[in-house]
C-alpha positions as CSV (number, residue, x, y, z in Angstrom):
1,M,-21.5,-14.9,0.7
2,F,-20.1,-12.2,1.6
3,A,-17.9,-13.8,4.6
4,N,-14.7,-11.9,4.0
5,I,-15.3,-7.8,3.6
6,R,-12.7,-6.0,4.3
7,I,-13.5,-2.4,5.0
8,G,-10.1,0.5,4.8
9,T,-8.8,4.0,3.2
10,S,-6.0,4.9,1.1
11,G,-3.4,4.9,3.9
12,W,-4.3,6.5,7.6
13,Y,-1.0,8.4,8.1
14,Y,-2.4,11.8,6.8
15,D,-1.8,14.9,8.8
16,H,-5.3,16.8,8.6
17,W,-6.8,13.6,9.6
18,K,-5.2,14.9,13.2
19,G,-8.7,16.5,15.2
20,I,-11.1,15.5,12.1
21,F,-10.1,11.9,12.4
22,Y,-7.6,11.2,14.8
23,P,-7.9,13.3,18.4
24,S,-6.1,16.6,18.4
25,G,-3.6,15.3,20.9
26,L,-2.6,10.9,19.7
27,P,0.4,10.7,19.1
28,R,1.6,10.2,15.4
29,K,2.6,6.8,16.2
30,K,-0.2,5.2,17.9
31,W,-2.4,6.5,14.2
32,L,-2.2,3.1,13.0
33,A,-3.1,1.1,16.4
34,F,-6.3,3.9,16.9
35,Y,-7.2,3.8,12.6
36,Y,-7.5,-0.5,12.7
37,E,-9.9,0.0,15.4
38,R,-12.1,0.7,13.4
39,F,-11.3,-0.5,10.2
40,N,-9.5,-4.2,9.0
41,A,-7.8,-3.5,5.7
42,V,-5.7,-0.1,4.4
43,E,-4.2,0.6,1.0
44,I,-0.6,1.9,0.9
45,N,0.1,3.5,-2.1
46,A,3.8,4.9,-0.5
47,P,5.6,1.7,-2.1
48,F,4.4,3.3,-5.6
49,Y,6.6,6.1,-5.3
50,R,9.4,5.2,-3.0
51,H,11.2,2.0,-2.2
52,F,11.0,1.6,2.0
53,K,13.3,-0.9,4.0
54,D,12.1,-4.2,4.9
55,T,11.7,-3.3,8.1
56,T,9.5,-0.6,7.5
57,F,7.5,-3.4,6.2
58,F,8.1,-5.0,9.3
59,N,7.0,-2.7,11.9
60,W,3.7,-2.4,9.8
61,A,2.9,-6.2,10.2
62,T,4.2,-6.4,14.2
63,G,1.9,-2.6,14.7
64,V,-1.5,-5.0,13.5
65,P,-3.8,-6.9,15.2
66,G,-4.0,-10.7,13.4
67,D,-6.9,-10.5,10.6
68,F,-5.6,-6.9,9.2
69,L,-5.1,-6.5,6.2
70,F,-2.5,-3.9,3.5
71,V,-3.4,-3.9,0.7
72,F,0.0,-2.4,-1.5
73,K,-0.2,-0.4,-4.5
74,V,2.1,-1.5,-7.4
75,P,5.6,0.3,-7.7
76,R,5.7,2.9,-10.5
77,I,8.5,1.6,-12.3
78,I,6.6,-1.3,-12.9
79,T,3.3,-0.1,-14.4
80,H,4.3,3.8,-15.7
81,R,8.4,3.1,-16.3
82,K,8.3,0.2,-17.8
83,Y,4.7,-0.8,-18.7
84,L,5.0,-4.3,-18.0
85,K,7.8,-5.4,-19.5
86,N,11.3,-6.4,-18.4
87,C,10.7,-6.0,-14.9
88,R,10.2,-9.6,-13.9
89,E,13.6,-8.0,-11.1
90,D,11.5,-5.2,-9.8
91,I,8.1,-7.8,-9.0
92,K,10.6,-10.0,-7.2
93,V,11.4,-7.1,-5.1
94,F,8.1,-5.6,-4.4
95,E,6.8,-9.3,-3.5
96,S,9.3,-10.3,-1.1
97,Q,8.9,-7.2,0.4
98,C,5.2,-8.2,0.1
99,L,5.6,-11.4,1.8
100,L,7.4,-10.0,4.5
101,I,4.4,-9.3,6.2
102,Q,3.0,-13.1,5.8
103,E,-0.4,-13.1,7.0
104,H,-1.1,-9.5,6.9
105,Y,-0.8,-9.2,2.8
106,G,-3.7,-8.6,1.5
107,M,-3.1,-8.5,-2.3
108,A,-1.4,-5.5,-4.9
109,L,-3.1,-3.2,-6.7
110,M,-2.0,-2.3,-9.9
111,Q,-2.9,1.1,-11.2
112,Q,-1.6,0.9,-15.4
113,K,-1.1,3.8,-17.2
114,E,-1.7,3.5,-20.6
115,K,1.0,3.9,-22.5
116,P,0.9,7.1,-25.6
117,C,0.3,5.8,-28.6
118,Q,3.4,6.5,-30.9
119,A,0.9,7.5,-34.0
120,R,-0.6,10.6,-32.0
121,H,2.8,12.0,-31.0
122,G,4.1,11.3,-34.4
123,F,7.3,9.3,-34.0
C-alpha cells in the first residue's frame, strides 16, 4: 500500500542548518550529497521567487542518485500574479525546466493565493 513513500524537507540550502544538520566543516557544495544520504526527496521553493538557468536544473539532477526526487514550487507569476489565467507560456517555460531533470522530477507544488474579492475592496 505504501510502496513509494518520499520524505524530505522544504529545501536543503539553509545557512542556519550548518552545525545543526550539516557538520560545521562540510563545504556548501557537498550539502546536497549529505542531504540525499538522509532523505529521498526535497521541495525546491526557489522557482516560486525567480527564474533559474537551465544549467541549474541540470546541476541539481546530476548531483543526486537515481531514485531521488525534486518537487518544484510553481512560480508566483502563475499563481499569485496571474491567478492561473493567461499564463500558458509561463507554464510551458516552468514545465520545460522541470523536465530537464528527467527521472528526478517528482511533481510541481502549487500554492494558490486567493484573488482579492473586488466587492470587499469597493472596486
